[in-house]
C-alpha positions, 0 to 999 in steps of 0.5 A: 575223205578217207575218215568219212564213212556211213557213220560220219555221213549220218552224224553230219547229216543229222548235225549239219545237214541244214547248216545256215552257211548253205542258206546264207551263201546261196542267199548272197548270190544272184543265180540266173534261172537257167544256170547249171550249178555243180556243188562239190562236197554237196553233203545233203544237197541243202545248198542245191535245194536252196539254189533251186529257188532261184534256178527255176529252169536250170540243172543242179548237180551235187557231187560227194565222195562219200556214197552214203552222203549221196544216198542221204542227199537223194533221200532228202531231195526226192520229195522236193519241188525241184527234185527232177532238176537236182542230180547226185553223183559220187565223186571227188573234187579231183576227178568230177564226174561231169562233162567239160564246160558245163557249169555256170557256177561251182560251189565249195560250201565248207568242202574246200578244206576237205579236198585231198589235192586242192591243186587238182581240185581247182584244175577240175573246177576250171575244166567244168566252168563255162566261160565267165563261170564263177567258182563260189567258196564258202568257209564257215566261221569266216576267214580273218584278214591275214589268217593263214587259212585265208592266205593259203586259200588265196595262194591256191586260187592264184596259183590255179588261175582264179581271180577273186572278184568278191569277198563278203562276211555273212552272218545270221544269229551265231553263224558266220561265214565268208563267201568268196566269188572267183572267176577263172583268168583267161 
């Protein structure tokens, strides 16, 4: 994310920090209370704060490659009811700063398109997912059937050994997105 700097992070946080796709995506999931969730490209941490309403005894980890974004996420979470269970780290999708087999769920909410090396990022997702863990991709604006963006995502997931198990279009007001739930093939 070489074009992301302090100014861009602050602009994004102000304009999109509480963007509806985070609430829509998390709301469409059933997250067990003791889950470990890792959000790649977590931005302001909004999706994790929403997830904390379901994950009441688990761990929520946000990772973002922009140091100012990590600072903003920490600032916006410090007074949140689940603050003690939400941690943020600086890091890229291609080299996640967490242990192997740690996550029940890995989120990529509007971040997958920003990964520099999608193949390496997907290898990292597989590395940190527990057996039967789920990779959740949310794409703002949706992914129309037959679109090149959708086909490219399907190819990348298939090549990395993921199986698409659920695809759902979500809408709230004038915001729409597509949610994909993927399992790692054995």
